[in-house]
N, C-alpha and C positions, 0 to 999 in steps of 0.2 A: 507264669510261664513254666511249661513242663520241662523235663530233663532233656528231651530230644532237642528242643529249641535252645537250651543252654549249651549243648554240644555243638550245635550249628554256629553259635555265636563265639566260638573259640578264637576267631580272628580279631575280635574287638580287644583293644588294649586301653581300658579306662584309666589306668594309673598314669599313662603317658600323654594325657590330654594337653595340647598346646594352646594356651590362651593368649598368645602373642598377637601383635598387630598384623603380622604378615598373613596368618590364616584367614582373618576377617577380610582383608583386602583381596586375597586370592579367591575367597568364596564369592565375593561380589562380582569379580571378573568372570568366574566360572558360570554363575547364574546368568549374567548378562549375555555371555557367549551362547549359553544353552537356549535362552529365549530367542536370540537372534537366529540360531540354526533352525529352530522350530518354525519361525516365521519364514525363513528361506525355503524350507521344505514345502510349506503350505503355498508359497508363491510359485514355486517350480511346478508343483502338481496342478495348480490352477492354470498356468501358462500352457502346460502339456495338453490339458483338456481343450483349451481354446484353439490350439494349433491342430490337434488331431480331429476332434469333433466327429468321432465314429458313432458311438452310442452314448448319448449324453447321460442317461440314467446309470448305466454300468460304469462309466468313467467317473461320475460323481461318487458312486459307491466305493470304487477303488481309491479315489482321492481321500475319502473319509477314513478308510482303513489304513492307507499309507501314512496319513497325517497322524493317526492315533498311534500306530506302531512307532513312528519316528519320535513322537513326543515322549512315549514311555521309555524308549531306549536312551534318548538324550538326557532326560531328567534323571533316570536311574544312574547313568554314567556320571552326571554332574553331582548327584548326591554322594556317590561313592568317592568321587574326587575330593569333595568338601570334607567328608569324614576322614579321608587320609591326610588332608592338610592339618586337621586338628589332632591327628594321631590316634584316632579311634580304631582304624584298621590299617593293615599294611598296604603299601602302595601296590605291591604285586597282586593283591587280591582284586584290584580293579580290572586287571587284564585277564581274569579267569571267569568262567561262567559261575564259579562258586560264589563270586562277589554278589551277583544279582540274586542268586538263590539264597544267600545268607540274609540279605535284606528282606526278601519276601517271606521266607520261612521264619526269620527272627521276629517279624512283626505279627506272625500268626494269621496271615491274611488268607484263610481258606476260602472265604467268599470271593476274594479277588481272583483266585485261581479258578474257581467255579465259573465266574463271569467270563473269563478269558477263554476257557475251554468251550463253553456254550457259544461264545462269540465266533470261534473258529468254525463250529458246526453250522451256524447260521450263514456264514459267508461262503463256505465251501459247498454247501448244499443249495445255495442260491435261494434261500427261503424268502428273501425280500431284498429290495434294493432301494437306493435313494429315489424318492418320488412316488413310491408305491403307497396306496392307501391300505392300511392294515388295521386289524382288530387284535390286540394283544391281551391274552388272558380274559377275553370278553369284558374288559374293563376300560382299556385305553383304545380310542378310535381316532385315527388321524393319519397325516402324511409323514412318511419317514424322511427326516432331514439329515440325520447323521447315523452312521453305523460304525461303532468303534469296537475294539476288542473287549472293553469292559462294559459299555452301555450303549443303548440305542436311543436316539432322540426322536420323538414323535411330536408333530405340531397338530394339536387338536383344532376342531372347527372354530372354537373360541379364540384361536391363535395362541393359546397357552402351549408352551414348549415343555414337554415332559421327558425326563431322562429315566429310562428303565434299565436297571442292571440286567445284563444278558442272562445271568444265572436264575433270574426270577421269571423268565419267559417260559411259560408252560405250554400255552396254546397260541398259535399264530394263524390268523386268517388273512390271506393276501387277496385283496379284491382287484389287483392290477396285474394279474397273470395274462396269458395269451388272449383269453376271451372271457366274457362275462354274460351270464344269462339274466335277462330282465324278466321278472315274474309279476304280472299285474292281476290282482284279485278284484273282481267286480261283483257286488251283491245286488241282485235285481229282485224286486218284490214278486211273490208267487203269482199274483193276479195279473202281472204284465203279459202281453202277447210275446211269447218267447221266440216265435219265428221272427218277429220284428227286431227283437233284441239281438238275435244272432246276425241278422243282416246289418244292424248298426255296428256291432263289434267287428264284423268282417270289413266293413267300410273304414273303421278306425285303423285296422291293420294295413289296409291298402294305402291310406293317407300317410301313415308313419313310414312305410316302406319306400314310398315315392319321395316324400319330403326330406327324409333323413337317410337316404341311401348311402351317403358317404360315411355314416357312423356304424353301419352294420359290419359285422365281422366277416371277412372275406378270406378265401383260400385260393391263391393264384388268380386273384381278381374276380372270383365268383362268390356271390353271397353264400355264406355257410348255412345260415338259418334266418330267414326273414321273420318278422312278427306274424304270428298266426293265432287263431282262436282254437284253443284246446277243447273248449266246450264246458258243460256243467260238470263240476267235480263233487258236488254235494249240496245238501239242503241244510239250512241253518235257521231254526226258529228264533234263536237268540238274536241273530243278525237281521232277521226279517225277510229272508228270501233265498233264492238259488244262487250258488256261488259259481261264477264263470272265471276262467283263467285265460289270459293272453300271455304268450311267451315270445321272446326273441333273443338272439345272441348278438351282442354288440362289442365294439372295442372297449376294453376295460375302463378307460377314462370317461367314456360316455354313459356309463351305467346309470348314474343318478339323474343326469339331464334327460336321458331317454325315458326313464321312468316318469319323470315330471311331465314331459311333453305328451306322453301317452295318456296320462290321467287328464290333462287339459283337453286333449282331443276327444276323449270319452265324454267329458262334461258338455262340450260344445255340440257333439253329434246327438247326445241324448236330449239336450234342450231343444235342438232343431226338430227332433222326431217326437217330442213330448213323451219321452220315456223317463221312468223314475229310477232313482238309486235307492237300494234298500237301507233300512235303518232298524235299530233294535225296537221292535214293536212292544215288547213287554214293558220296557222302561217308559215308552211313550204313553201307553194305555194307562199305566199306574199313575202317571203324573196328570193325565186328563181327569182321572177320578178325584 
């Protein structure tokens, strides 16, 4: 521990530690009361969400933050109270901000401070909220379940719950913002009749727009951008054909389901019209030899 931390810990009085029975009993009572208060705060925030029911995602995010802040403050106050009962610090220190600063700085928790500061930025800038599907650091992909001042909890597709310190969040992709663009790439062999291919893909777009109209992103009740065929965007000898693109803008939660439904429709229409999907010809030809 460096000199600065020694100066910060001047409120500690190690020589006057009290090992009597009373401090232990008081400590148990303080911890019991602290846990009870945390549970009470969690119950109250839950009831408020159930009563108001304005914006469920934002309210769950706010609940996560309030619960986290309450838990930190209650447990810090409880820790300081217990330390004062054992004579480690003066009781007056509990009532000052210096008490909390002493514990934090004394323990040298620079990472904790970094996590909390980054957590504030994430919350105030509304980078994500509970229920959003996010990609963090291009490594963690899942649904946000909790946002605290110190860490963010993400539930992966495997249902594994991962806690990521806020200070370690460098890049954040949020797939559940206002709208989401679905991009479908289709490889069609060069020898196919591409006029028929375009007709088939346009038919796919019409089917998707009609069947899943409720999932398209709308502005004032009007579709913002229906599924449509962009056309050929390039040739790929490796993939074995021309690359077509279909795009559409949907509600964020429907991004992956609409992608899957579109691919299924493409397969069905192509089978009906006896059109082929491209595949890597070089790999196929080498294996035939």
